RONU-495653 format. One record per residue (C-alpha): x, y, z; residue number from 1. Coordinates in Angstrom, 2 decimals. Each point is the difference from the previous one (the first is absolute). Layout:
+---------+---------+---------+-----+
|       u |       v |       w |   k |
+---------+---------+---------+-----+
|       X |       Y |       Z | NUM |
...
+---------+---------+---------+-----+
END
This chain:
+---------+---------+---------+-----+
|       u |       v |       w |   k |
+---------+---------+---------+-----+
|  -49.89 |  -80.45 |  -68.11 |   1 |
|    1.94 |    2.64 |    2.15 |   2 |
|    1.49 |   -1.58 |    3.05 |   3 |
|   -1.73 |    2.97 |    1.80 |   4 |
|   -3.46 |   -1.96 |   -0.48 |   5 |
|    1.30 |   -3.32 |    0.74 |   6 |
|    1.34 |    0.81 |    3.16 |   7 |
|   -2.29 |    1.70 |    1.46 |   8 |
|   -3.81 |   -0.81 |    1.35 |   9 |
|   -3.25 |    1.65 |    0.48 |  10 |
|    0.53 |    0.17 |    3.77 |  11 |
|    2.78 |    2.16 |   -0.55 |  12 |
|   -2.30 |    2.74 |   -1.77 |  13 |
|   -2.05 |   -0.24 |    3.43 |  14 |
|    2.41 |    1.38 |    2.45 |  15 |
|   -2.16 |    3.29 |    1.44 |  16 |
|   -2.81 |   -0.46 |   -1.75 |  17 |
|   -3.21 |    0.26 |    2.08 |  18 |
|   -2.54 |   -2.85 |    0.68 |  19 |
|   -2.97 |   -0.35 |   -2.14 |  20 |
|   -2.97 |    2.00 |    1.09 |  21 |
|   -2.72 |   -1.23 |   -2.43 |  22 |
|   -2.53 |    2.71 |   -1.37 |  23 |
|   -3.27 |   -1.67 |   -0.44 |  24 |
|   -2.58 |    0.34 |   -2.77 |  25 |
|   -2.78 |    0.85 |    2.64 |  26 |
|    2.05 |    3.30 |    0.42 |  27 |
|   -1.49 |    2.96 |   -1.44 |  28 |
|    1.83 |    2.22 |   -2.77 |  29 |
|    0.78 |    2.62 |    2.16 |  30 |
|    2.31 |   -1.99 |    2.10 |  31 |
|    1.37 |   -1.31 |   -3.22 |  32 |
|    1.21 |    3.06 |   -1.11 |  33 |
|    1.70 |    0.36 |    3.32 |  34 |
|    1.95 |   -3.15 |   -0.48 |  35 |
|    0.78 |    0.74 |   -3.01 |  36 |
|    2.25 |    3.00 |    1.01 |  37 |
|    2.28 |   -2.23 |    1.88 |  38 |
|    0.41 |   -2.69 |   -2.41 |  39 |
|    2.30 |   -0.67 |   -3.18 |  40 |
|   -0.82 |   -0.37 |   -3.58 |  41 |
|   -2.83 |    2.05 |    0.94 |  42 |
|   -2.61 |   -2.76 |    0.79 |  43 |
|   -0.56 |   -2.56 |    3.09 |  44 |
|   -0.87 |   -3.73 |   -0.16 |  45 |
|   -3.80 |   -0.58 |    1.09 |  46 |
|   -1.21 |   -3.26 |    1.93 |  47 |
|   -3.08 |   -1.57 |    1.01 |  48 |
|   -0.31 |   -0.47 |    3.88 |  49 |
|    1.06 |   -2.87 |    1.77 |  50 |
|   -2.77 |   -2.28 |    0.90 |  51 |
|    1.50 |   -1.20 |    3.08 |  52 |
|    2.90 |    2.14 |    1.60 |  53 |
|    0.92 |   -2.77 |    2.54 |  54 |
|    0.89 |   -2.54 |   -3.32 |  55 |
|    3.41 |   -0.18 |   -1.08 |  56 |
|   -0.16 |    1.16 |   -3.61 |  57 |
|    2.36 |   -2.20 |   -2.43 |  58 |
|    1.12 |    1.83 |   -3.55 |  59 |
|   -2.89 |   -1.25 |   -1.94 |  60 |
|   -2.68 |    1.35 |    2.13 |  61 |
|    1.70 |    3.20 |    0.15 |  62 |
|    0.45 |   -0.01 |   -4.02 |  63 |
|   -4.02 |   -0.46 |    0.22 |  64 |
|   -0.65 |    2.71 |    2.06 |  65 |
|    1.91 |    2.37 |   -2.02 |  66 |
|   -2.26 |    2.32 |   -2.29 |  67 |
|    2.20 |    2.49 |   -2.39 |  68 |
|    1.89 |    2.76 |    0.39 |  69 |
|   -1.84 |    3.35 |    0.29 |  70 |
|    2.27 |    3.14 |   -1.46 |  71 |
|   -0.79 |    3.83 |   -0.19 |  72 |
|   -0.92 |   -0.07 |   -3.64 |  73 |
|   -2.82 |   -2.41 |    0.72 |  74 |
|   -1.44 |    1.86 |    2.88 |  75 |
|   -0.12 |    3.37 |   -1.87 |  76 |
|   -1.24 |   -2.01 |   -3.32 |  77 |
|   -3.07 |   -0.97 |    2.93 |  78 |
|   -0.66 |    3.63 |    1.35 |  79 |
|   -0.09 |    1.42 |   -3.77 |  80 |
|   -3.17 |   -1.70 |   -0.34 |  81 |
|   -2.89 |    1.94 |   -0.28 |  82 |
|   -1.97 |   -1.28 |    3.24 |  83 |
|    3.22 |    0.48 |    1.93 |  84 |
|    0.50 |    3.47 |   -0.68 |  85 |
|   -3.48 |    0.83 |    1.15 |  86 |
|    0.13 |   -1.74 |    2.94 |  87 |
|    3.68 |    0.16 |    1.34 |  88 |
|   -0.60 |   -0.85 |    3.57 |  89 |
|   -1.92 |   -3.51 |   -1.28 |  90 |
|    2.95 |   -1.06 |   -2.33 |  91 |
|    2.92 |    0.50 |    2.82 |  92 |
|   -1.99 |   -2.63 |    2.14 |  93 |
|   -0.43 |   -2.27 |   -3.01 |  94 |
|    1.81 |   -3.27 |    0.67 |  95 |
|    3.31 |   -0.75 |   -2.02 |  96 |
|   -1.53 |   -3.32 |   -1.04 |  97 |
|   -2.32 |    2.33 |   -2.22 |  98 |
|    3.25 |    1.69 |   -1.73 |  99 |
|    2.95 |   -2.75 |    0.19 | 100 |
|    0.38 |   -2.26 |   -3.00 | 101 |
|    0.41 |   -3.17 |    1.16 | 102 |
|    3.49 |   -1.90 |   -1.25 | 103 |
|    1.42 |   -2.52 |    2.21 | 104 |
|    2.66 |   -0.43 |   -2.13 | 105 |
|    1.80 |    2.89 |    1.32 | 106 |
|    1.50 |   -1.19 |    3.12 | 107 |
|    1.30 |   -3.13 |    0.86 | 108 |
|    1.90 |   -1.46 |    3.54 | 109 |
|    3.26 |   -1.21 |   -0.30 | 110 |
|    2.26 |   -1.53 |    2.55 | 111 |
|    2.91 |    2.34 |    1.35 | 112 |
|    2.46 |   -2.19 |   -1.28 | 113 |
|   -1.17 |    0.18 |   -3.53 | 114 |
|    2.71 |    1.42 |   -2.09 | 115 |
|   -0.02 |    3.37 |   -1.17 | 116 |
|    0.10 |   -1.10 |   -3.84 | 117 |
|   -3.22 |   -2.08 |    0.48 | 118 |
|   -1.95 |    2.95 |    1.83 | 119 |
|    0.81 |    1.73 |   -3.14 | 120 |
|   -1.27 |   -1.94 |   -2.28 | 121 |
|   -2.68 |   -0.36 |    1.53 | 122 |
|   -0.47 |    3.91 |   -0.29 | 123 |
|    0.94 |   -0.40 |   -3.51 | 124 |
|   -3.12 |   -2.27 |   -0.63 | 125 |
|   -2.16 |    2.95 |    1.71 | 126 |
|    0.25 |   -0.41 |    4.04 | 127 |
|    0.16 |    3.45 |    1.61 | 128 |
|    0.07 |   -0.90 |    3.35 | 129 |
|    1.77 |   -2.97 |    2.28 | 130 |
|   -1.14 |   -0.63 |    2.83 | 131 |
|    2.68 |   -1.47 |    2.38 | 132 |
|    0.25 |   -1.72 |    3.39 | 133 |
|    1.80 |    2.06 |    2.40 | 134 |
|    2.93 |   -2.05 |    0.54 | 135 |
|    1.50 |    0.29 |    3.84 | 136 |
|    3.35 |   -2.47 |   -0.36 | 137 |
|    1.80 |   -0.89 |   -3.00 | 138 |
|    1.79 |   -4.00 |    0.75 | 139 |
|    2.77 |   -1.51 |   -1.29 | 140 |
|    0.98 |    1.57 |   -3.23 | 141 |
|    0.19 |    3.98 |   -0.64 | 142 |
|   -2.38 |    1.73 |   -1.68 | 143 |
|    2.90 |    1.50 |   -2.34 | 144 |
|    0.77 |   -3.41 |   -1.35 | 145 |
|   -4.02 |   -1.27 |   -0.05 | 146 |
|    1.05 |   -1.49 |   -3.48 | 147 |
|    1.02 |   -3.32 |    2.08 | 148 |
|   -3.04 |   -1.75 |    1.75 | 149 |
|    1.31 |   -2.78 |    2.22 | 150 |
|    3.56 |   -0.07 |   -1.70 | 151 |
|   -1.65 |   -0.14 |   -3.68 | 152 |
|    0.29 |    2.68 |   -2.57 | 153 |
|   -3.47 |    1.05 |   -1.44 | 154 |
|   -0.27 |   -0.10 |   -3.55 | 155 |
|   -1.61 |    2.67 |   -2.04 | 156 |
|   -3.30 |   -0.57 |   -0.53 | 157 |
|   -2.34 |    0.58 |   -3.01 | 158 |
|   -3.27 |    1.59 |    0.34 | 159 |
|   -2.12 |   -3.12 |   -0.56 | 160 |
|    1.80 |   -1.02 |    3.50 | 161 |
|   -0.28 |    3.07 |    1.50 | 162 |
|   -2.98 |   -0.97 |    2.62 | 163 |
|    1.65 |   -3.50 |    0.20 | 164 |
|    3.19 |    1.73 |    0.96 | 165 |
|   -1.28 |    2.18 |    2.77 | 166 |
|   -1.97 |   -2.82 |    1.71 | 167 |
|    3.44 |   -1.79 |   -0.25 | 168 |
|    1.90 |    2.91 |    1.55 | 169 |
|   -2.51 |    0.64 |    2.44 | 170 |
|    0.37 |   -3.78 |    1.58 | 171 |
|    3.63 |   -0.22 |   -0.27 | 172 |
|    0.84 |    3.26 |    1.27 | 173 |
|    0.94 |    0.68 |    3.85 | 174 |
|   -1.67 |    3.12 |    1.09 | 175 |
|   -1.72 |    0.44 |    3.37 | 176 |
|   -3.71 |    1.83 |   -0.59 | 177 |
|   -2.03 |    1.95 |    1.67 | 178 |
|   -3.57 |   -1.29 |    0.28 | 179 |
|   -2.27 |    2.63 |   -1.79 | 180 |
|    2.77 |    2.50 |   -0.21 | 181 |
|   -0.04 |    1.31 |   -3.59 | 182 |
|    1.39 |    3.07 |   -2.04 | 183 |
|   -0.66 |    0.90 |   -3.43 | 184 |
|    2.82 |    0.63 |   -2.67 | 185 |
|   -0.96 |    2.15 |   -2.93 | 186 |
|    2.00 |    0.18 |   -3.61 | 187 |
|    1.31 |    3.15 |    1.27 | 188 |
|    1.59 |   -1.59 |    3.09 | 189 |
|    1.62 |   -2.03 |   -2.75 | 190 |
|    1.33 |    2.72 |   -2.18 | 191 |
|    1.20 |    1.84 |    3.20 | 192 |
|    2.11 |   -3.11 |    0.57 | 193 |
|    0.97 |   -0.60 |   -3.28 | 194 |
|    1.60 |    3.65 |   -0.27 | 195 |
|    1.93 |   -0.92 |    2.99 | 196 |
|    1.21 |   -2.44 |   -1.66 | 197 |
|    1.49 |    1.59 |   -3.58 | 198 |
|    3.66 |   -0.43 |    0.81 | 199 |
|   -0.59 |   -3.92 |   -0.05 | 200 |
|   -2.24 |    0.45 |   -3.44 | 201 |
|    2.40 |    1.80 |   -1.72 | 202 |
|    0.11 |    0.82 |   -2.91 | 203 |
|   -3.48 |   -0.31 |   -0.24 | 204 |
|   -1.29 |    3.12 |    1.68 | 205 |
|    2.08 |    2.58 |   -2.39 | 206 |
|   -1.63 |   -1.38 |   -2.82 | 207 |
|   -2.92 |    1.52 |   -2.03 | 208 |
|   -3.74 |   -1.52 |    0.63 | 209 |
|   -0.03 |    0.01 |   -3.47 | 210 |
|    2.95 |   -2.36 |   -0.05 | 211 |
|   -1.48 |   -2.19 |    2.51 | 212 |
|   -3.41 |   -0.04 |   -1.47 | 213 |
|   -1.52 |    1.39 |    2.81 | 214 |
|   -2.37 |    2.27 |   -1.73 | 215 |
|   -3.88 |   -1.02 |   -0.46 | 216 |
|   -1.07 |    1.78 |   -3.37 | 217 |
|   -3.73 |   -1.22 |    0.78 | 218 |
|   -1.45 |    2.77 |    2.39 | 219 |
|   -2.97 |    1.77 |    0.61 | 220 |
|   -1.07 |    3.11 |   -1.36 | 221 |
|   -2.44 |    2.90 |   -0.15 | 222 |
|   -0.43 |    2.87 |   -2.57 | 223 |
|    0.32 |    3.23 |    1.67 | 224 |
|   -3.23 |    1.20 |   -1.09 | 225 |
|   -1.71 |   -3.19 |    0.96 | 226 |
|   -2.24 |    0.21 |    3.20 | 227 |
|    2.18 |   -1.23 |    2.97 | 228 |
|   -2.50 |   -2.34 |    1.21 | 229 |
|    0.37 |   -2.34 |   -3.04 | 230 |
|    3.54 |   -0.84 |    1.91 | 231 |
|   -2.48 |   -2.03 |    2.28 | 232 |
|   -1.70 |   -1.75 |   -2.71 | 233 |
|    2.59 |   -2.57 |    0.07 | 234 |
|    2.61 |   -0.14 |    3.14 | 235 |
|    3.23 |   -0.74 |   -1.25 | 236 |
|    1.40 |   -2.91 |    2.52 | 237 |
|    3.47 |    0.73 |    0.20 | 238 |
|    1.53 |    2.54 |    0.03 | 239 |
|   -3.14 |    1.83 |    0.86 | 240 |
|    0.34 |    2.82 |   -2.00 | 241 |
|   -1.53 |    1.64 |   -2.91 | 242 |
|    2.64 |    2.78 |   -2.30 | 243 |
|   -2.29 |    3.24 |   -0.83 | 244 |
|    1.73 |    0.75 |   -3.86 | 245 |
|    0.24 |    1.70 |   -2.90 | 246 |
|    0.29 |   -1.01 |   -3.25 | 247 |
|    2.75 |    1.53 |   -1.94 | 248 |
|   -0.18 |    0.66 |   -4.04 | 249 |
|    2.01 |   -3.20 |   -0.51 | 250 |
|   -2.62 |   -2.06 |    1.85 | 251 |
|    2.19 |   -0.22 |    3.34 | 252 |
|   -0.97 |    0.57 |    3.55 | 253 |
|    0.69 |    3.16 |    1.70 | 254 |
|   -0.25 |   -0.95 |    3.66 | 255 |
|   -1.43 |    3.14 |    2.55 | 256 |
|   -1.00 |   -1.88 |    2.73 | 257 |
|   -1.33 |   -3.08 |    1.63 | 258 |
|   -3.04 |   -1.19 |    1.82 | 259 |
|    1.44 |   -2.56 |    2.49 | 260 |
|   -0.19 |   -1.79 |    3.54 | 261 |
|    3.44 |    1.13 |    0.63 | 262 |
|   -1.30 |    3.83 |   -0.69 | 263 |
|   -2.92 |   -0.59 |    1.87 | 264 |
|    1.39 |   -1.18 |    3.14 | 265 |
|   -0.52 |    2.85 |    2.13 | 266 |
|   -1.91 |    2.00 |   -1.67 | 267 |
|   -3.65 |    1.70 |    0.81 | 268 |
|   -2.07 |   -3.02 |   -0.93 | 269 |
|   -3.36 |    1.68 |   -0.52 | 270 |
|    1.67 |    2.88 |   -2.05 | 271 |
|    1.85 |   -2.04 |   -2.45 | 272 |
|   -3.39 |   -2.16 |   -0.42 | 273 |
|   -1.85 |    3.20 |   -0.91 | 274 |
|    2.56 |    0.97 |   -2.59 | 275 |
|    0.38 |   -3.76 |   -1.04 | 276 |
|   -3.96 |    0.38 |   -0.81 | 277 |
|   -0.03 |    3.38 |   -1.71 | 278 |
|    3.05 |    1.23 |   -1.26 | 279 |
|    2.00 |   -1.09 |   -2.97 | 280 |
|    3.02 |   -2.23 |    0.60 | 281 |
|    2.19 |    2.83 |   -1.20 | 282 |
|   -1.49 |    2.57 |    2.39 | 283 |
|   -0.05 |   -2.90 |    2.97 | 284 |
|    4.21 |   -0.32 |   -0.72 | 285 |
|    0.90 |    3.33 |   -1.22 | 286 |
|   -2.38 |    2.51 |    2.72 | 287 |
|   -2.25 |    2.49 |   -1.01 | 288 |
|   -0.18 |    3.43 |    2.52 | 289 |
|   -1.59 |    1.11 |    2.69 | 290 |
|   -1.76 |    2.44 |   -1.91 | 291 |
|   -1.82 |   -2.05 |   -2.70 | 292 |
|   -3.59 |    0.83 |   -0.68 | 293 |
|   -2.41 |   -1.27 |    3.06 | 294 |
|   -2.15 |   -1.63 |   -2.63 | 295 |
|    2.39 |   -1.95 |   -1.08 | 296 |
|    1.66 |   -0.90 |    3.20 | 297 |
|   -2.73 |    0.62 |    2.81 | 298 |
|    0.01 |   -0.43 |    3.89 | 299 |
|    0.25 |   -3.88 |    1.33 | 300 |
|   -0.18 |   -1.20 |    3.29 | 301 |
|    3.58 |   -1.45 |    0.73 | 302 |
|    0.22 |   -2.80 |    3.14 | 303 |
|    2.56 |    2.01 |    2.28 | 304 |
|    0.28 |   -3.42 |    2.28 | 305 |
|    2.53 |   -1.17 |   -2.34 | 306 |
|    2.82 |    2.37 |   -0.19 | 307 |
|    3.24 |   -0.25 |   -2.64 | 308 |
|    1.65 |   -1.70 |    2.74 | 309 |
|   -2.19 |   -2.73 |    0.83 | 310 |
|   -1.13 |    1.89 |    3.32 | 311 |
|   -3.40 |    0.24 |    0.99 | 312 |
|   -2.64 |    3.00 |    1.63 | 313 |
|   -2.34 |    2.30 |   -2.05 | 314 |
|   -3.05 |   -0.52 |   -1.72 | 315 |
|   -1.87 |    0.91 |   -3.49 | 316 |
|    1.13 |    3.36 |   -0.86 | 317 |
|   -0.56 |    2.02 |   -3.37 | 318 |
|    3.00 |    0.61 |   -2.15 | 319 |
|    0.81 |    1.63 |   -3.42 | 320 |
|    1.92 |   -2.94 |   -1.61 | 321 |
|    3.21 |    0.99 |   -1.06 | 322 |
|    2.90 |   -2.47 |   -1.18 | 323 |
|    1.81 |    0.39 |    2.92 | 324 |
|   -2.99 |   -1.35 |    2.08 | 325 |
|    1.19 |   -3.35 |   -1.44 | 326 |
|    3.00 |    0.51 |    2.00 | 327 |
|    2.28 |   -0.08 |   -3.10 | 328 |
|    1.33 |    3.43 |    0.15 | 329 |
|    2.46 |    1.80 |    2.49 | 330 |
|    0.31 |    3.12 |   -1.76 | 331 |
|   -2.95 |    2.34 |    0.38 | 332 |
|    0.91 |    1.65 |   -3.37 | 333 |
|   -0.15 |   -3.02 |   -2.59 | 334 |
|   -0.53 |    0.94 |   -3.74 | 335 |
|   -3.22 |   -0.78 |   -1.47 | 336 |
|   -0.72 |   -3.09 |   -2.76 | 337 |
|    0.16 |    2.89 |   -2.74 | 338 |
|    2.80 |    1.68 |    0.98 | 339 |
|    2.46 |   -2.55 |   -0.55 | 340 |
|    0.62 |   -3.26 |    1.28 | 341 |
|    3.50 |    0.22 |    1.17 | 342 |
|   -0.10 |    3.19 |    2.22 | 343 |
|   -0.42 |   -2.16 |    3.42 | 344 |
|    1.05 |   -3.37 |    1.69 | 345 |
|   -2.30 |   -1.01 |    2.67 | 346 |
|   -0.94 |   -3.53 |    1.02 | 347 |
|   -2.16 |   -0.42 |   -3.06 | 348 |
|    3.31 |   -0.45 |   -1.92 | 349 |
|    0.17 |   -3.43 |   -1.27 | 350 |
|    3.19 |   -1.49 |    0.92 | 351 |
|    2.52 |   -0.66 |   -2.92 | 352 |
|    2.76 |   -1.42 |   -1.36 | 353 |
|    2.02 |   -0.85 |   -3.47 | 354 |
|    0.85 |   -2.85 |   -1.83 | 355 |
|    3.37 |    0.52 |    0.95 | 356 |
|   -0.76 |    0.06 |    3.43 | 357 |
|    1.96 |   -2.42 |    2.45 | 358 |
|   -1.62 |   -2.42 |    1.67 | 359 |
|    1.27 |    0.99 |    3.56 | 360 |
|   -0.79 |    3.71 |   -1.26 | 361 |
|   -3.60 |   -1.07 |   -0.34 | 362 |
|   -0.62 |   -2.26 |    3.30 | 363 |
|    1.42 |    3.17 |    1.69 | 364 |
|   -2.92 |    1.98 |   -1.51 | 365 |
|   -2.63 |   -2.11 |    1.09 | 366 |
|    1.37 |   -0.43 |    3.39 | 367 |
|    0.72 |    3.97 |    0.97 | 368 |
|   -3.63 |    0.62 |   -1.59 | 369 |
|   -1.90 |   -3.29 |    1.43 | 370 |
|   -0.91 |   -0.53 |   -3.32 | 371 |
|   -1.00 |   -3.38 |   -1.87 | 372 |
|    0.95 |    1.02 |   -3.24 | 373 |
|    2.27 |    2.40 |   -1.97 | 374 |
|   -1.33 |    0.92 |   -3.75 | 375 |
|    2.55 |   -0.57 |   -2.45 | 376 |
|    0.74 |    2.62 |   -2.94 | 377 |
|    1.81 |    0.34 |   -3.14 | 378 |
|    3.83 |    1.02 |    0.66 | 379 |
|    0.38 |    3.02 |   -1.83 | 380 |
|   -3.86 |    1.17 |    1.06 | 381 |
|   -1.37 |    0.72 |    3.79 | 382 |
|   -3.44 |   -1.07 |   -0.55 | 383 |
|   -0.52 |   -1.90 |   -3.32 | 384 |
|   -1.02 |   -3.35 |    1.98 | 385 |
|    0.98 |   -3.31 |   -0.99 | 386 |
|   -0.57 |   -2.15 |    2.89 | 387 |
|   -0.05 |   -0.44 |    4.07 | 388 |
|    2.02 |   -1.94 |    2.00 | 389 |
|   -1.92 |   -1.90 |    3.21 | 390 |
|    1.35 |   -2.00 |    2.93 | 391 |
|   -0.47 |   -3.00 |   -2.20 | 392 |
|    1.81 |    1.12 |   -2.77 | 393 |
|    3.08 |    0.80 |    2.43 | 394 |
|   -0.49 |   -3.47 |    1.83 | 395 |
|    0.06 |   -1.74 |   -3.46 | 396 |
|    3.18 |    1.82 |   -1.08 | 397 |
|    2.69 |   -0.31 |    3.04 | 398 |
|   -1.19 |   -3.89 |   -0.30 | 399 |
|    0.47 |   -1.10 |   -3.51 | 400 |
|    2.80 |    2.24 |   -1.46 | 401 |
|    3.28 |   -2.65 |   -0.96 | 402 |
|    2.08 |    2.27 |    2.13 | 403 |
|   -1.35 |   -1.12 |    3.08 | 404 |
|   -0.26 |   -3.49 |   -0.45 | 405 |
|    2.57 |   -1.88 |    2.20 | 406 |
|    0.14 |   -3.95 |    0.69 | 407 |
|   -2.03 |   -0.88 |    2.92 | 408 |
|    2.44 |   -3.27 |    0.60 | 409 |
|    3.54 |    0.50 |    2.20 | 410 |
+---------+---------+---------+-----+
END
């Protein structure tokens, strides 16, 4: 594989990362909303409480305490339930254990001396967070030459031996680690590292995502006239996003918006929940007028304890619903759904690229917008949807392409 992945280790990516602060399953939805506003990928790892704080945990026990990852779409889907909209205060005090989808495979603890190529392989298999002990001193071999351990060249390992290899690396690496001091790496952290090494990956970054096979044609979608709440019937796993589309006469999908964790990351959660429960998918993503009939858009109580930036303050207050109340729009004069779908570009606009876009351009888009995915359209059309590119697709592309393969032997 590319030498940049062979000669670097996971510990290289932990520089400057803060120590892990566990978010417990006994915390409330209100606390989760605040925590999500400060995290990456619009989601937070959720943990069970430690039984004995004085006892030093090993990796196996920590893995058993990990519950899953809670994102903003999970919360909006929960708050859109009828009982939650009727009693918002009770809903905000609900423990997140009732909201988070349990999935312990989304996180894995690895040694800081684990090769980056092995960490990427784990993420390609579905791991979204890497838990890494904070290292103090690297002894002996430099991190830059982490392909060497005890004077021996490490062979590239296949998928079936990845778990064994991680254990072998852990035992053979010479690293001083702080006890119980951990940090959490996300896929966004890995992509930021990769985009800083584009020169070492040349010419792959300038190749199109179509050529690299990075486009995933299997995506979740919802027709614009369908109820928006249908997006929550079966929440997509990765990326956590549903494309809102219209069908063209040719039977193609024309994307007009999306319902996703990325877009709902710093929204007014109860406004979004009300819209999800009462509007069509097209209305949810495209907008409705402030002066729409009160019969169709009545006053509804908004819990102002959570603002768009996640700060607190306030209480329940009645407010007329409009699309800006979700937090999507920054321009007060937006076009209505009936007037035209391309007359404004607010925060609800889906992030798109073309099949001819380069891998570097797509990575830059995702990082600059803090998005977990980019929708892919045809080369000659801005809105005919053909697929999606997510973190897993990018990691697979940069590690499997023949142009990146080099010998691991001297």
